[in-house]
Legacy VTK file of the C-alpha trace (Angstrom):
# vtk DataFile Version 3.0
C-alpha trace
ASCII
DATASET POLYDATA
POINTS 348 float
40.266 73.299 32.480
38.886 70.065 30.962
36.289 70.191 28.222
32.703 69.671 29.297
30.935 66.514 28.008
28.806 68.762 25.786
31.893 70.331 24.155
33.393 66.883 23.566
30.149 65.654 22.049
29.875 68.614 19.688
33.508 68.532 18.616
33.179 64.814 17.798
29.917 65.417 15.925
31.471 68.063 13.673
34.617 65.955 13.188
32.471 62.969 12.175
30.922 65.214 9.529
34.386 66.307 8.373
35.440 62.629 8.102
32.303 61.911 6.045
33.324 64.717 3.697
36.901 63.392 3.518
35.735 59.968 2.313
34.119 61.581 -0.755
37.631 61.991 -2.159
38.256 58.211 -2.256
39.871 57.215 -5.531
40.502 60.784 -6.715
43.117 62.395 -4.457
45.980 59.879 -4.236
48.861 60.309 -3.517
47.385 63.060 -1.324
45.377 62.138 1.779
41.584 62.391 1.922
40.676 65.514 3.893
37.368 67.036 4.982
36.690 70.397 6.593
33.668 71.821 8.422
33.349 75.460 9.543
31.092 76.169 12.529
29.801 79.555 13.745
27.828 79.692 17.013
26.942 76.002 16.798
25.828 76.145 13.159
27.708 74.751 10.130
28.260 77.673 7.744
30.707 76.001 5.363
32.155 72.626 4.451
34.310 71.060 1.793
36.657 68.238 0.929
39.714 67.635 -1.205
38.033 66.532 -4.428
40.890 65.806 -6.798
44.684 65.642 -6.729
46.140 68.963 -7.866
42.972 70.895 -7.084
41.907 72.916 -4.012
42.332 71.369 -0.569
39.461 70.820 1.855
40.041 74.083 3.763
39.981 76.124 0.540
36.715 74.532 -0.588
35.156 74.954 2.858
36.151 78.652 3.129
34.891 79.296 -0.413
31.519 77.807 0.539
30.987 80.339 3.363
28.656 83.076 2.113
29.499 85.690 4.739
33.298 85.656 5.091
33.133 88.153 7.991
31.873 85.282 10.192
35.134 83.352 9.769
36.929 85.352 12.476
34.358 84.075 14.994
34.281 80.495 13.666
35.767 77.132 14.532
37.325 75.098 11.754
37.185 71.287 12.025
39.670 69.595 9.704
40.564 65.905 9.516
44.288 66.453 8.875
46.704 69.137 10.004
46.532 72.075 7.543
49.531 72.121 5.215
52.218 74.730 5.778
54.134 74.393 2.492
53.647 75.233 -1.164
52.847 72.123 -3.209
50.366 72.062 -6.070
48.394 74.663 -4.074
49.299 77.376 -1.486
49.488 76.490 2.243
46.077 76.021 3.900
47.456 77.266 7.242
48.060 80.657 5.583
44.466 80.773 4.347
43.073 80.183 7.856
45.445 82.797 9.291
44.392 85.307 6.608
40.766 84.969 7.745
41.730 85.121 11.468
39.621 82.057 12.347
38.953 81.669 16.071
39.968 78.030 16.552
41.165 75.039 14.512
40.257 71.517 15.657
42.338 68.771 14.046
41.760 65.016 13.864
45.246 63.797 12.817
48.686 65.345 12.640
50.234 65.075 9.189
53.086 62.499 9.180
54.498 64.002 5.978
57.899 65.534 6.933
56.965 68.604 4.841
54.144 69.353 7.313
54.615 67.307 10.551
53.581 69.870 13.144
54.618 72.933 11.147
51.009 73.747 10.221
49.940 73.755 13.876
52.969 75.820 14.860
52.130 78.416 12.190
48.520 78.669 13.378
49.500 79.060 17.041
52.128 81.683 16.241
49.341 83.653 14.533
47.328 83.543 17.764
44.834 80.884 16.649
43.779 78.312 19.244
44.474 74.729 18.106
43.086 71.464 19.444
44.314 68.081 18.164
43.445 64.391 18.421
39.642 64.549 18.044
38.522 61.110 16.683
42.171 60.331 15.933
41.643 56.562 15.436
38.762 57.132 13.003
40.901 59.576 11.071
43.748 57.077 10.776
41.299 54.487 9.429
40.027 56.914 6.767
43.606 57.694 5.694
45.138 54.241 6.297
46.584 54.271 2.771
48.286 57.653 3.243
49.644 56.808 6.713
51.020 53.445 5.499
52.612 55.098 2.450
54.372 57.766 4.560
55.226 55.693 7.653
56.076 52.304 6.091
57.236 53.677 2.731
55.147 51.246 0.721
51.602 51.049 -0.655
48.700 49.862 1.519
48.193 46.209 0.493
44.721 44.651 0.263
44.323 40.934 -0.432
41.045 40.057 -2.116
39.504 36.868 -3.424
36.177 35.077 -3.805
35.818 31.503 -2.607
33.118 28.865 -2.732
31.455 27.436 0.376
33.840 24.466 0.136
36.983 26.630 -0.131
37.820 26.796 -3.858
38.581 29.876 -5.967
38.364 28.199 -9.399
37.445 24.923 -11.063
40.159 22.349 -11.829
42.706 23.321 -14.514
42.138 27.011 -13.751
38.704 27.040 -15.369
37.176 30.405 -14.497
33.811 30.412 -12.754
31.787 33.270 -11.286
31.724 32.377 -7.610
30.267 35.539 -6.078
26.974 37.145 -7.077
26.405 40.265 -9.200
26.064 42.566 -6.196
29.436 41.343 -4.904
30.915 41.999 -8.347
29.743 45.618 -8.107
31.265 45.836 -4.648
34.617 44.688 -6.085
34.446 47.293 -8.864
33.744 49.990 -6.254
36.853 48.763 -4.411
38.904 48.982 -7.597
37.759 52.564 -8.215
39.056 53.571 -4.767
42.535 52.021 -5.007
45.547 52.956 -7.117
46.524 49.555 -8.531
45.305 45.959 -8.975
47.713 43.029 -9.202
47.253 39.534 -10.639
49.569 36.605 -11.280
50.379 34.895 -14.581
47.742 32.157 -14.355
44.942 34.559 -13.447
45.824 36.770 -16.429
46.071 33.765 -18.758
43.024 31.721 -17.758
40.590 34.379 -16.480
41.618 37.009 -19.057
40.347 39.778 -16.733
39.887 43.399 -17.795
40.535 44.628 -14.223
38.441 47.743 -14.876
35.531 49.440 -13.095
32.782 48.889 -15.682
30.214 48.031 -12.975
30.910 51.183 -10.955
31.501 54.895 -11.538
35.101 55.917 -11.095
38.609 55.783 -12.477
40.357 52.613 -13.605
43.327 51.582 -11.475
46.804 50.771 -12.763
46.923 47.081 -13.731
49.883 45.072 -12.460
50.722 41.599 -13.748
53.576 39.173 -13.102
54.843 37.362 -16.194
58.348 36.099 -15.378
59.215 34.625 -18.791
56.897 36.858 -20.885
54.749 33.903 -21.889
51.423 35.768 -21.770
49.714 36.518 -25.089
49.684 40.211 -26.026
46.059 39.678 -27.101
44.907 39.389 -23.496
42.616 42.107 -22.132
45.290 43.208 -19.682
47.463 44.499 -22.559
44.643 46.250 -24.458
46.050 49.773 -23.787
42.760 50.918 -22.210
44.605 51.698 -18.967
48.192 51.673 -17.708
49.538 48.148 -17.195
52.867 47.308 -15.530
54.251 43.845 -16.341
57.016 42.623 -14.002
59.314 40.063 -15.607
62.859 38.649 -15.681
63.713 39.581 -19.275
63.268 43.213 -20.309
62.479 46.856 -19.613
60.212 48.361 -22.254
57.414 50.899 -22.684
54.824 50.557 -25.453
51.845 52.917 -25.308
50.119 52.240 -21.954
52.078 49.049 -21.270
55.247 49.140 -19.172
57.542 46.114 -18.802
59.811 46.204 -15.747
62.711 43.764 -15.392
63.449 42.257 -11.995
66.861 40.804 -11.220
66.416 37.144 -10.254
68.168 37.634 -6.919
65.395 39.953 -5.700
62.234 38.866 -3.895
59.608 39.444 -6.576
56.966 40.587 -4.125
59.220 43.023 -2.246
60.689 44.451 -5.453
57.245 45.074 -6.930
55.931 46.748 -3.785
59.018 48.989 -3.608
58.767 49.846 -7.308
55.074 50.752 -6.919
56.016 52.974 -3.965
58.580 54.791 -6.144
55.794 55.322 -8.691
53.684 56.952 -5.918
51.135 54.118 -5.920
49.500 54.497 -2.513
47.429 51.294 -2.485
47.221 47.979 -4.324
44.619 45.208 -4.401
46.086 41.750 -4.940
43.298 39.868 -6.699
44.851 36.493 -7.364
45.454 33.748 -7.875
46.190 31.531 -4.923
49.975 31.321 -5.505
50.404 35.109 -5.623
48.072 35.752 -2.679
49.696 33.033 -0.562
53.168 34.441 -1.248
52.140 37.809 0.212
50.445 36.093 3.167
53.559 33.989 3.876
55.781 37.086 3.746
53.439 38.940 6.128
53.294 41.654 3.472
49.683 42.860 3.657
47.439 45.184 5.642
43.887 44.033 5.008
42.171 41.008 3.437
38.673 40.978 1.985
37.205 37.566 1.211
33.907 37.154 -0.616
32.418 33.869 0.595
29.728 32.361 -1.587
27.153 29.675 -0.797
28.060 27.989 -4.088
29.599 24.479 -3.896
32.249 23.604 -6.505
33.107 20.114 -5.240
36.669 20.310 -6.555
39.089 22.869 -7.891
41.922 25.166 -6.889
42.128 25.778 -3.154
41.702 29.274 -1.786
44.679 30.806 0.064
45.071 30.051 3.773
44.907 33.033 6.094
45.561 32.292 9.761
44.017 35.423 11.215
40.830 36.001 13.210
37.921 37.593 11.386
37.740 41.362 11.981
34.211 42.033 10.704
31.601 40.784 8.258
28.773 42.095 6.095
26.338 40.492 3.673
25.637 41.162 0.014
22.557 39.346 -1.220
23.623 35.958 0.152
27.392 36.386 -0.163
29.439 37.144 2.947
32.132 39.820 2.795
34.663 38.941 5.494
37.334 41.454 6.541
40.685 40.643 8.139
43.365 43.002 9.451
47.042 42.105 9.603
LINES 1 349
348 0 1 2 3 4 5 6 7 8 9 10 11 12 13 14 15 16 17 18 19 20 21 22 23 24 25 26 27 28 29 30 31 32 33 34 35 36 37 38 39 40 41 42 43 44 45 46 47 48 49 50 51 52 53 54 55 56 57 58 59 60 61 62 63 64 65 66 67 68 69 70 71 72 73 74 75 76 77 78 79 80 81 82 83 84 85 86 87 88 89 90 91 92 93 94 95 96 97 98 99 100 101 102 103 104 105 106 107 108 109 110 111 112 113 114 115 116 117 118 119 120 121 122 123 124 125 126 127 128 129 130 131 132 133 134 135 136 137 138 139 140 141 142 143 144 145 146 147 148 149 150 151 152 153 154 155 156 157 158 159 160 161 162 163 164 165 166 167 168 169 170 171 172 173 174 175 176 177 178 179 180 181 182 183 184 185 186 187 188 189 190 191 192 193 194 195 196 197 198 199 200 201 202 203 204 205 206 207 208 209 210 211 212 213 214 215 216 217 218 219 220 221 222 223 224 225 226 227 228 229 230 231 232 233 234 235 236 237 238 239 240 241 242 243 244 245 246 247 248 249 250 251 252 253 254 255 256 257 258 259 260 261 262 263 264 265 266 267 268 269 270 271 272 273 274 275 276 277 278 279 280 281 282 283 284 285 286 287 288 289 290 291 292 293 294 295 296 297 298 299 300 301 302 303 304 305 306 307 308 309 310 311 312 313 314 315 316 317 318 319 320 321 322 323 324 325 326 327 328 329 330 331 332 333 334 335 336 337 338 339 340 341 342 343 344 345 346 347
């Protein structure tokens, strides 16, 4: 018998709440997915939770723990954004927890593509006599966990291209002179982005001439892994990128070496630099990377078709001359405004 429109509406409403909860884990749970969970008894939310930090309790555990009267769980519906895990990892299986409390029904947004789970959680729940419904707001769930799904399905990090350009299409002044193109609000937006991703990559010229810190000083959150390309190791060790304040991986043609927080990784010349780096980051369990510049590095990823999303900060500032921004032949996906700057999103 098909669901009534009211049932569909309510199940989507509670799943939207669970997805809101899931997003609170951004920047803290990688390489795990972001997961939210809402527990509903007779149309009222009695518990909710999300996966807060890698290695700590999953969303279902936090949601169950938040329920004051545990006796209500056997008459409750559990809305969870990803199939409950069925295996022992850093924590016990969440499917077992829901079975232990004899919950009435489990409503799931996305199936887990991880081969360790992949349908086994649902099977376990059904074998225990728990009703299971899947696919509620599936597309929204995939968007929330686009990094996780890309990492598992494509076996590489989710790749975000990002740059700021002037109204006349330049990303820097002539001779690589750095200039602040976007406004201060946009700068905060970028630091928020950095806090939510695993790694940030720049090319040799950006490291040399901009001397970026690539940290999150204008936002609350962790610092990402810094990634720099320096083929012939010509960059000064006095640059901010080598200051040991956070892990930095330097890809080059000359040596493998580890010194404090700095890691040098040698690439054989026959390899495609970009593909080698992305594969190496995948092996290091880096789930997402922002490529911040400059034009040569960004254009190389565009030309290879090796990206998932591009975020361009377009300023009203006119530079008149300088280094051209990369060329991206894709239609605009969406746009928002930050105090005069435009933030333009593209999808591959």
